[in-house]
All heavy atoms as TSV, in Angstrom:
chain	resi	resn	atom	element	x	y	z
A	1	MET	N	N	48.021	20.813	21.995
A	1	MET	CA	C	46.745	21.507	21.854
A	1	MET	C	C	46.351	21.477	20.371
A	1	MET	O	O	47.135	21.853	19.526
A	1	MET	CB	C	46.898	22.955	22.341
A	1	MET	CG	C	45.571	23.655	22.491
A	1	MET	SD	S	45.711	25.362	23.060
A	1	MET	CE	C	46.701	25.237	24.514
A	2	ASP	N	N	45.137	21.018	20.099
A	2	ASP	CA	C	44.738	20.935	18.702
A	2	ASP	C	C	44.100	22.246	18.234
A	2	ASP	O	O	43.916	23.188	19.006
A	2	ASP	CB	C	43.807	19.739	18.464
A	2	ASP	CG	C	42.474	19.871	19.187
A	2	ASP	OD1	O	42.253	20.897	19.854
A	2	ASP	OD2	O	41.659	18.936	19.069
A	3	LYS	N	N	43.793	22.262	16.959
A	3	LYS	CA	C	43.286	23.484	16.330
A	3	LYS	C	C	41.963	23.929	16.944
A	3	LYS	O	O	41.740	25.124	17.156
A	3	LYS	CB	C	43.111	23.228	14.823
A	3	LYS	CG	C	42.798	24.448	14.020
A	3	LYS	CD	C	42.769	24.129	12.535
A	3	LYS	CE	C	42.435	25.342	11.709
A	3	LYS	NZ	N	42.412	25.069	10.282
A	4	GLN	N	N	41.103	22.991	17.282
A	4	GLN	CA	C	39.797	23.320	17.846
A	4	GLN	C	C	39.941	23.989	19.221
A	4	GLN	O	O	39.248	24.960	19.525
A	4	GLN	CB	C	38.939	22.060	17.959
A	4	GLN	CG	C	37.493	22.340	18.337
A	4	GLN	CD	C	36.658	21.071	18.369
A	4	GLN	OE1	O	37.183	19.969	18.257
A	4	GLN	NE2	N	35.366	21.226	18.519
A	5	GLN	N	N	40.852	23.488	20.028
A	5	GLN	CA	C	41.077	24.079	21.346
A	5	GLN	C	C	41.609	25.509	21.223
A	5	GLN	O	O	41.217	26.392	21.974
A	5	GLN	CB	C	42.061	23.231	22.149
A	5	GLN	CG	C	41.455	21.950	22.695
A	5	GLN	CD	C	42.477	21.098	23.406
A	5	GLN	OE1	O	43.621	20.996	22.963
A	5	GLN	NE2	N	42.084	20.480	24.500
A	6	LYS	N	N	42.494	25.727	20.272
A	6	LYS	CA	C	43.043	27.073	20.057
A	6	LYS	C	C	41.949	28.040	19.628
A	6	LYS	O	O	41.898	29.179	20.086
A	6	LYS	CB	C	44.159	27.038	19.004
A	6	LYS	CG	C	45.438	26.418	19.507
A	6	LYS	CD	C	46.525	26.469	18.463
A	6	LYS	CE	C	47.813	25.846	18.977
A	6	LYS	NZ	N	48.889	25.888	17.995
A	7	GLN	N	N	41.062	27.580	18.747
A	7	GLN	CA	C	39.959	28.437	18.301
A	7	GLN	C	C	39.035	28.765	19.470
A	7	GLN	O	O	38.575	29.897	19.605
A	7	GLN	CB	C	39.167	27.754	17.184
A	7	GLN	CG	C	39.881	27.731	15.843
A	7	GLN	CD	C	39.102	26.953	14.786
A	7	GLN	OE1	O	38.255	26.134	15.116
A	7	GLN	NE2	N	39.395	27.225	13.531
A	8	GLN	N	N	38.775	27.781	20.310
A	8	GLN	CA	C	37.902	27.990	21.460
A	8	GLN	C	C	38.531	29.006	22.428
A	8	GLN	O	O	37.848	29.890	22.937
A	8	GLN	CB	C	37.667	26.664	22.169
A	8	GLN	CG	C	36.536	26.708	23.161
A	8	GLN	CD	C	36.214	25.331	23.724
A	8	GLN	OE1	O	36.934	24.363	23.454
A	8	GLN	NE2	N	35.163	25.237	24.489
A	9	GLN	N	N	39.812	28.879	22.640
A	9	GLN	CA	C	40.506	29.830	23.516
A	9	GLN	C	C	40.447	31.239	22.937
A	9	GLN	O	O	40.240	32.206	23.658
A	9	GLN	CB	C	41.964	29.423	23.699
A	9	GLN	CG	C	42.183	28.435	24.804
A	9	GLN	CD	C	43.650	28.231	25.096
A	9	GLN	OE1	O	44.510	28.455	24.237
A	9	GLN	NE2	N	43.965	27.778	26.300
A	10	ALA	N	N	40.645	31.350	21.638
A	10	ALA	CA	C	40.612	32.659	20.983
A	10	ALA	C	C	39.228	33.293	21.121
A	10	ALA	O	O	39.109	34.482	21.404
A	10	ALA	CB	C	40.996	32.524	19.517
A	11	ARG	N	N	38.178	32.481	20.941
A	11	ARG	CA	C	36.815	33.002	21.101
A	11	ARG	C	C	36.564	33.463	22.527
A	11	ARG	O	O	35.964	34.507	22.769
A	11	ARG	CB	C	35.789	31.925	20.723
A	11	ARG	CG	C	35.473	31.861	19.249
A	11	ARG	CD	C	34.200	31.082	18.991
A	11	ARG	NE	N	34.254	29.703	19.508
A	11	ARG	CZ	C	34.643	28.654	18.821
A	11	ARG	NH1	N	35.005	28.790	17.559
A	11	ARG	NH2	N	34.659	27.452	19.366
A	12	GLN	N	N	37.040	32.690	23.484
A	12	GLN	CA	C	36.838	33.037	24.895
A	12	GLN	C	C	37.543	34.347	25.237
A	12	GLN	O	O	36.989	35.194	25.922
A	12	GLN	CB	C	37.352	31.914	25.797
A	12	GLN	CG	C	37.006	32.119	27.260
A	12	GLN	CD	C	35.512	32.118	27.506
A	12	GLN	OE1	O	34.822	31.226	27.072
A	12	GLN	NE2	N	35.015	33.121	28.180
A	13	LYS	N	N	38.766	34.508	24.727
A	13	LYS	CA	C	39.503	35.754	24.971
A	13	LYS	C	C	38.751	36.941	24.381
A	13	LYS	O	O	38.670	38.000	24.987
A	13	LYS	CB	C	40.909	35.675	24.373
A	13	LYS	CG	C	41.860	34.838	25.184
A	13	LYS	CD	C	43.247	34.831	24.570
A	13	LYS	CE	C	44.199	33.963	25.357
A	13	LYS	NZ	N	45.552	33.964	24.779
A	14	GLN	N	N	38.204	36.752	23.194
A	14	GLN	CA	C	37.463	37.833	22.543
A	14	GLN	C	C	36.204	38.175	23.348
A	14	GLN	O	O	35.907	39.345	23.570
A	14	GLN	CB	C	37.080	37.413	21.121
A	14	GLN	CG	C	36.487	38.543	20.302
A	14	GLN	CD	C	36.198	38.099	18.875
A	14	GLN	OE1	O	36.187	36.915	18.568
A	14	GLN	NE2	N	35.948	39.049	17.999
A	15	GLN	N	N	35.493	37.169	23.803
A	15	GLN	CA	C	34.296	37.410	24.613
A	15	GLN	C	C	34.652	38.129	25.914
A	15	GLN	O	O	33.963	39.062	26.320
A	15	GLN	CB	C	33.601	36.082	24.951
A	15	GLN	CG	C	32.792	35.515	23.817
A	15	GLN	CD	C	32.119	34.206	24.206
A	15	GLN	OE1	O	32.547	33.538	25.148
A	15	GLN	NE2	N	31.081	33.847	23.478
A	16	ASN	N	N	35.727	37.706	26.541
A	16	ASN	CA	C	36.160	38.349	27.786
A	16	ASN	C	C	36.489	39.812	27.552
A	16	ASN	O	O	36.133	40.675	28.356
A	16	ASN	CB	C	37.374	37.627	28.369
A	16	ASN	CG	C	37.028	36.270	28.927
A	16	ASN	OD1	O	35.862	35.939	29.110
A	16	ASN	ND2	N	38.044	35.467	29.186
A	17	ALA	N	N	37.172	40.097	26.458
A	17	ALA	CA	C	37.534	41.474	26.142
A	17	ALA	C	C	36.286	42.317	25.910
A	17	ALA	O	O	36.193	43.453	26.378
A	17	ALA	CB	C	38.435	41.515	24.914
A	18	GLN	N	N	35.315	41.767	25.198
A	18	GLN	CA	C	34.080	42.503	24.937
A	18	GLN	C	C	33.318	42.772	26.234
A	18	GLN	O	O	32.805	43.862	26.454
A	18	GLN	CB	C	33.191	41.733	23.958
A	18	GLN	CG	C	33.709	41.734	22.538
A	18	GLN	CD	C	32.917	40.803	21.623
A	18	GLN	OE1	O	32.202	39.936	22.083
A	18	GLN	NE2	N	33.067	41.002	20.331
A	19	GLN	N	N	33.245	41.777	27.091
A	19	GLN	CA	C	32.545	41.948	28.359
A	19	GLN	C	C	33.242	42.984	29.232
A	19	GLN	O	O	32.596	43.789	29.891
A	19	GLN	CB	C	32.454	40.617	29.099
A	19	GLN	CG	C	31.482	39.652	28.457
A	19	GLN	CD	C	31.529	38.265	29.079
A	19	GLN	OE1	O	32.448	37.945	29.824
A	19	GLN	NE2	N	30.546	37.457	28.766
A	20	GLN	N	N	34.544	42.958	29.215
A	20	GLN	CA	C	35.297	43.916	30.023
A	20	GLN	C	C	35.054	45.333	29.515
A	20	GLN	O	O	34.842	46.256	30.286
A	20	GLN	CB	C	36.782	43.574	29.973
A	20	GLN	CG	C	37.599	44.382	30.956
A	20	GLN	CD	C	39.054	43.968	30.967
A	20	GLN	OE1	O	39.510	43.281	30.074
A	20	GLN	NE2	N	39.784	44.384	31.964
A	21	GLN	N	N	35.067	45.522	28.196
A	21	GLN	CA	C	34.814	46.840	27.627
A	21	GLN	C	C	33.417	47.317	27.985
A	21	GLN	O	O	33.210	48.467	28.343
A	21	GLN	CB	C	34.980	46.812	26.109
A	21	GLN	CG	C	36.414	46.784	25.652
A	21	GLN	CD	C	36.526	46.721	24.137
A	21	GLN	OE1	O	35.636	46.242	23.463
A	21	GLN	NE2	N	37.624	47.210	23.610
A	22	ALA	N	N	32.438	46.439	27.881
A	22	ALA	CA	C	31.059	46.805	28.192
A	22	ALA	C	C	30.950	47.210	29.656
A	22	ALA	O	O	30.298	48.203	29.990
A	22	ALA	CB	C	30.126	45.652	27.882
A	23	GLY	N	N	31.600	46.465	30.526
A	23	GLY	CA	C	31.570	46.778	31.951
A	23	GLY	C	C	32.221	48.108	32.258
A	23	GLY	O	O	31.721	48.895	33.044
A	24	GLN	N	N	33.323	48.388	31.608
A	24	GLN	CA	C	34.023	49.646	31.840
A	24	GLN	C	C	33.197	50.818	31.358
A	24	GLN	O	O	33.113	51.833	32.027
A	24	GLN	CB	C	35.382	49.632	31.133
A	24	GLN	CG	C	36.387	48.735	31.818
A	24	GLN	CD	C	37.683	48.618	31.031
A	24	GLN	OE1	O	37.750	48.983	29.859
A	24	GLN	NE2	N	38.711	48.083	31.654
A	25	SER	N	N	32.584	50.693	30.197
A	25	SER	CA	C	31.816	51.824	29.676
A	25	SER	C	C	30.598	52.067	30.543
A	25	SER	O	O	30.229	53.196	30.802
A	25	SER	CB	C	31.416	51.603	28.217
A	25	SER	OG	O	30.514	50.520	28.110
A	26	TYR	N	N	29.979	51.005	31.034
A	26	TYR	CA	C	28.827	51.179	31.921
A	26	TYR	C	C	29.264	51.859	33.215
A	26	TYR	O	O	28.636	52.803	33.669
A	26	TYR	CB	C	28.162	49.826	32.226
A	26	TYR	CG	C	27.073	49.952	33.246
A	26	TYR	CD1	C	25.825	50.455	32.892
A	26	TYR	CD2	C	27.289	49.629	34.579
A	26	TYR	CE1	C	24.826	50.607	33.833
A	26	TYR	CE2	C	26.290	49.774	35.522
A	26	TYR	CZ	C	25.064	50.265	35.147
A	26	TYR	OH	O	24.073	50.417	36.079
A	27	GLY	N	N	30.343	51.368	33.794
A	27	GLY	CA	C	30.820	51.944	35.044
A	27	GLY	C	C	31.196	53.400	34.883
A	27	GLY	O	O	30.876	54.232	35.725
A	28	THR	N	N	31.845	53.743	33.796
A	28	THR	CA	C	32.251	55.120	33.539
A	28	THR	C	C	31.033	55.998	33.334
A	28	THR	O	O	30.940	57.089	33.876
A	28	THR	CB	C	33.166	55.185	32.292
A	28	THR	OG1	O	34.271	54.327	32.513
A	28	THR	CG2	C	33.651	56.592	32.042
A	29	GLU	N	N	30.081	55.502	32.557
A	29	GLU	CA	C	28.880	56.285	32.285
A	29	GLU	C	C	28.107	56.532	33.574
A	29	GLU	O	O	27.660	57.630	33.853
A	29	GLU	CB	C	27.992	55.531	31.285
A	29	GLU	CG	C	26.721	56.259	30.929
A	29	GLU	CD	C	25.867	55.470	29.958
A	29	GLU	OE1	O	26.371	54.510	29.354
A	29	GLU	OE2	O	24.685	55.813	29.821
A	30	PHE	N	N	27.979	55.494	34.377
A	30	PHE	CA	C	27.237	55.613	35.626
A	30	PHE	C	C	27.939	56.597	36.562
A	30	PHE	O	O	27.303	57.467	37.152
A	30	PHE	CB	C	27.109	54.236	36.286
A	30	PHE	CG	C	26.285	54.253	37.532
A	30	PHE	CD1	C	24.904	54.297	37.459
A	30	PHE	CD2	C	26.891	54.239	38.771
A	30	PHE	CE1	C	24.135	54.317	38.615
A	30	PHE	CE2	C	26.129	54.245	39.926
A	30	PHE	CZ	C	24.755	54.295	39.847
A	31	ALA	N	N	29.244	56.475	36.661
A	31	ALA	CA	C	30.003	57.338	37.557
A	31	ALA	C	C	29.933	58.788	37.111
A	31	ALA	O	O	29.854	59.696	37.938
A	31	ALA	CB	C	31.458	56.878	37.623
A	32	SER	N	N	29.936	59.035	35.811
A	32	SER	CA	C	29.931	60.411	35.329
A	32	SER	C	C	28.596	61.096	35.614
A	32	SER	O	O	28.516	62.312	35.669
A	32	SER	CB	C	30.238	60.463	33.826
A	32	SER	OG	O	29.173	59.866	33.113
A	33	GLU	N	N	27.541	60.311	35.813
A	33	GLU	CA	C	26.230	60.885	36.104
A	33	GLU	C	C	25.991	61.021	37.599
A	33	GLU	O	O	24.951	61.506	38.014
A	33	GLU	CB	C	25.124	60.007	35.491
A	33	GLU	CG	C	25.153	59.996	33.984
A	33	GLU	CD	C	24.109	59.076	33.396
A	33	GLU	OE1	O	23.232	58.623	34.139
A	33	GLU	OE2	O	24.174	58.830	32.190
A	34	THR	N	N	26.943	60.614	38.408
A	34	THR	CA	C	26.775	60.628	39.856
A	34	THR	C	C	27.618	61.742	40.457
A	34	THR	O	O	28.812	61.807	40.241
A	34	THR	CB	C	27.204	59.273	40.463
A	34	THR	OG1	O	26.442	58.248	39.834
A	34	THR	CG2	C	26.969	59.246	41.947
A	35	ASN	N	N	26.961	62.612	41.205
A	35	ASN	CA	C	27.667	63.687	41.897
A	35	ASN	C	C	27.918	63.224	43.334
A	35	ASN	O	O	26.991	63.169	44.144
A	35	ASN	CB	C	26.805	64.956	41.872
A	35	ASN	CG	C	27.493	66.132	42.537
A	35	ASN	OD1	O	28.371	65.954	43.369
A	35	ASN	ND2	N	27.094	67.332	42.177
A	36	ALA	N	N	29.145	62.872	43.643
A	36	ALA	CA	C	29.472	62.277	44.943
A	36	ALA	C	C	29.126	63.219	46.094
A	36	ALA	O	O	28.602	62.788	47.124
A	36	ALA	CB	C	30.943	61.901	44.991
A	37	GLN	N	N	29.396	64.497	45.937
A	37	GLN	CA	C	29.113	65.457	47.008
A	37	GLN	C	C	27.606	65.534	47.281
A	37	GLN	O	O	27.167	65.553	48.428
A	37	GLN	CB	C	29.647	66.849	46.613
A	37	GLN	CG	C	29.450	67.911	47.677
A	37	GLN	CD	C	30.212	67.593	48.959
A	37	GLN	OE1	O	31.283	67.005	48.921
A	37	GLN	NE2	N	29.657	67.975	50.092
A	38	GLU	N	N	26.826	65.534	46.228
A	38	GLU	CA	C	25.370	65.586	46.378
A	38	GLU	C	C	24.847	64.329	47.075
A	38	GLU	O	O	23.984	64.400	47.950
A	38	GLU	CB	C	24.725	65.730	44.991
A	38	GLU	CG	C	23.235	65.995	45.030
A	38	GLU	CD	C	22.667	66.219	43.645
A	38	GLU	OE1	O	23.414	66.646	42.743
A	38	GLU	OE2	O	21.466	65.960	43.474
A	39	VAL	N	N	25.395	63.187	46.712
A	39	VAL	CA	C	24.985	61.924	47.330
A	39	VAL	C	C	25.322	61.937	48.818
A	39	VAL	O	O	24.515	61.524	49.651
A	39	VAL	CB	C	25.652	60.721	46.635
A	39	VAL	CG1	C	25.415	59.437	47.411
A	39	VAL	CG2	C	25.119	60.586	45.222
A	40	ARG	N	N	26.503	62.443	49.173
A	40	ARG	CA	C	26.884	62.515	50.586
A	40	ARG	C	C	25.901	63.389	51.371
A	40	ARG	O	O	25.497	63.052	52.477
A	40	ARG	CB	C	28.299	63.086	50.735
A	40	ARG	CG	C	29.383	62.057	50.515
A	40	ARG	CD	C	30.750	62.579	50.934
A	40	ARG	NE	N	31.756	62.019	50.056
A	40	ARG	CZ	C	32.311	62.639	49.010
A	40	ARG	NH1	N	31.990	63.889	48.731
A	40	ARG	NH2	N	33.194	62.043	48.254
A	41	GLN	N	N	25.525	64.528	50.782
A	41	GLN	CA	C	24.585	65.430	51.453
A	41	GLN	C	C	23.227	64.756	51.634
A	41	GLN	O	O	22.616	64.857	52.700
A	41	GLN	CB	C	24.422	66.722	50.646
A	41	GLN	CG	C	25.632	67.639	50.746
A	41	GLN	CD	C	25.467	68.886	49.900
A	41	GLN	OE1	O	24.759	68.883	48.904
A	41	GLN	NE2	N	26.123	69.961	50.301
A	42	GLN	N	N	22.771	64.070	50.608
A	42	GLN	CA	C	21.485	63.381	50.707
A	42	GLN	C	C	21.537	62.297	51.776
A	42	GLN	O	O	20.585	62.141	52.551
A	42	GLN	CB	C	21.099	62.782	49.354
A	42	GLN	CG	C	20.700	63.816	48.328
A	42	GLN	CD	C	20.500	63.207	46.948
A	42	GLN	OE1	O	20.843	62.060	46.713
A	42	GLN	NE2	N	19.952	63.996	46.036
A	43	ASN	N	N	22.621	61.560	51.826
A	43	ASN	CA	C	22.777	60.517	52.840
A	43	ASN	C	C	22.774	61.126	54.248
A	43	ASN	O	O	22.165	60.588	55.160
A	43	ASN	CB	C	24.059	59.718	52.618
A	43	ASN	CG	C	23.985	58.816	51.414
A	43	ASN	OD1	O	22.912	58.555	50.886
A	43	ASN	ND2	N	25.132	58.346	50.961
A	44	GLN	N	N	23.451	62.241	54.382
A	44	GLN	CA	C	23.532	62.892	55.688
A	44	GLN	C	C	22.144	63.380	56.111
A	44	GLN	O	O	21.732	63.197	57.256
A	44	GLN	CB	C	24.518	64.058	55.616
A	44	GLN	CG	C	24.832	64.685	56.955
A	44	GLN	CD	C	25.884	65.778	56.837
A	44	GLN	OE1	O	26.154	66.270	55.751
A	44	GLN	NE2	N	26.466	66.157	57.953
A	45	GLN	N	N	21.413	63.999	55.194
A	45	GLN	CA	C	20.063	64.479	55.504
A	45	GLN	C	C	19.146	63.315	55.860
A	45	GLN	O	O	18.344	63.403	56.791
A	45	GLN	CB	C	19.492	65.254	54.317
A	45	GLN	CG	C	20.155	66.606	54.112
A	45	GLN	CD	C	19.728	67.260	52.809
A	45	GLN	OE1	O	19.036	66.654	52.002
A	45	GLN	NE2	N	20.153	68.504	52.615
A	46	SER	N	N	19.267	62.229	55.128
A	46	SER	CA	C	18.453	61.046	55.392
A	46	SER	C	C	18.752	60.495	56.781
A	46	SER	O	O	17.840	60.147	57.534
A	46	SER	CB	C	18.728	59.986	54.323
A	46	SER	OG	O	18.070	58.794	54.648
A	47	GLN	N	N	20.032	60.435	57.130
A	47	GLN	CA	C	20.431	59.925	58.441
A	47	GLN	C	C	19.909	60.832	59.541
A	47	GLN	O	O	19.438	60.365	60.573
A	47	GLN	CB	C	21.965	59.801	58.508
A	47	GLN	CG	C	22.448	59.023	59.708
A	47	GLN	CD	C	21.963	57.576	59.695
A	47	GLN	OE1	O	21.992	56.905	58.685
A	47	GLN	NE2	N	21.502	57.097	60.828
A	48	GLN	N	N	19.964	62.141	59.340
A	48	GLN	CA	C	19.460	63.081	60.334
A	48	GLN	C	C	17.958	62.895	60.509
A	48	GLN	O	O	17.438	62.941	61.631
A	48	GLN	CB	C	19.770	64.517	59.912
A	48	GLN	CG	C	21.233	64.888	60.063
A	48	GLN	CD	C	21.549	66.261	59.469
A	48	GLN	OE1	O	20.730	66.860	58.790
A	48	GLN	NE2	N	22.760	66.743	59.740
A	49	GLY	N	N	17.251	62.676	59.417
A	49	GLY	CA	C	15.813	62.435	59.490
A	49	GLY	C	C	15.497	61.173	60.261
A	49	GLY	O	O	14.575	61.147	61.081
A	50	LYS	N	N	16.268	60.136	60.070
A	50	LYS	CA	C	16.061	58.874	60.802
A	50	LYS	C	C	16.320	59.095	62.290
A	50	LYS	O	O	15.576	58.596	63.134
A	50	LYS	CB	C	16.996	57.784	60.279
A	50	LYS	CG	C	16.615	57.231	58.936
A	50	LYS	CD	C	17.620	56.158	58.505
A	50	LYS	CE	C	17.354	55.690	57.102
A	50	LYS	NZ	N	18.361	54.718	56.638
A	51	ASN	N	N	17.367	59.836	62.607
A	51	ASN	CA	C	17.706	60.084	64.001
A	51	ASN	C	C	16.594	60.871	64.697
A	51	ASN	O	O	16.280	60.618	65.849
A	51	ASN	CB	C	19.033	60.826	64.121
A	51	ASN	CG	C	20.209	59.942	63.743
A	51	ASN	OD1	O	20.111	58.733	63.727
A	51	ASN	ND2	N	21.339	60.576	63.427
A	52	GLN	N	N	16.015	61.835	64.018
A	52	GLN	CA	C	14.934	62.628	64.601
A	52	GLN	C	C	13.686	61.791	64.824
A	52	GLN	O	O	12.965	61.976	65.809
A	52	GLN	CB	C	14.628	63.836	63.708
A	52	GLN	CG	C	15.708	64.891	63.727
A	52	GLN	CD	C	15.444	66.038	62.770
A	52	GLN	OE1	O	14.491	65.986	61.998
A	52	GLN	NE2	N	16.280	67.059	62.793
A	53	GLN	N	N	13.408	60.863	63.922
A	53	GLN	CA	C	12.222	60.022	64.064
A	53	GLN	C	C	12.367	59.076	65.242
A	53	GLN	O	O	11.395	58.724	65.895
A	53	GLN	CB	C	11.980	59.202	62.784
A	53	GLN	CG	C	11.483	60.018	61.625
A	53	GLN	CD	C	11.368	59.212	60.341
A	53	GLN	OE1	O	11.817	58.067	60.288
A	53	GLN	NE2	N	10.784	59.807	59.325
A	54	GLN	N	N	13.579	58.659	65.550
A	54	GLN	CA	C	13.806	57.709	66.631
A	54	GLN	C	C	13.671	58.361	68.005
A	54	GLN	O	O	13.412	57.690	68.984
A	54	GLN	CB	C	15.191	57.070	66.498
A	54	GLN	CG	C	15.294	56.113	65.331
A	54	GLN	CD	C	16.697	55.576	65.142
A	54	GLN	OE1	O	17.629	56.023	65.792
A	54	GLN	NE2	N	16.865	54.637	64.233
A	55	LYS	N	N	13.836	59.657	68.091
A	55	LYS	CA	C	13.800	60.352	69.394
A	55	LYS	C	C	12.384	60.469	69.927
A	55	LYS	O	O	11.423	60.487	69.299
A	55	LYS	CB	C	14.432	61.749	69.282
A	55	LYS	CG	C	15.927	61.653	69.094
A	55	LYS	CD	C	16.550	63.013	69.002
A	55	LYS	CE	C	18.058	62.905	68.803
A	55	LYS	NZ	N	18.679	64.190	68.642
């Protein structure tokens, strides 16, 4: 493996690490703003509304 290939691999690893960090922070931020219990209740109410409309 020559010097250029090693540099390219190092850059790729760095880019992958940065992308992974960005993805994790986005996922964490999004999850922290989401109240799972509230979402479940909204989904249940929505489903009940759909069921009533179909009758």
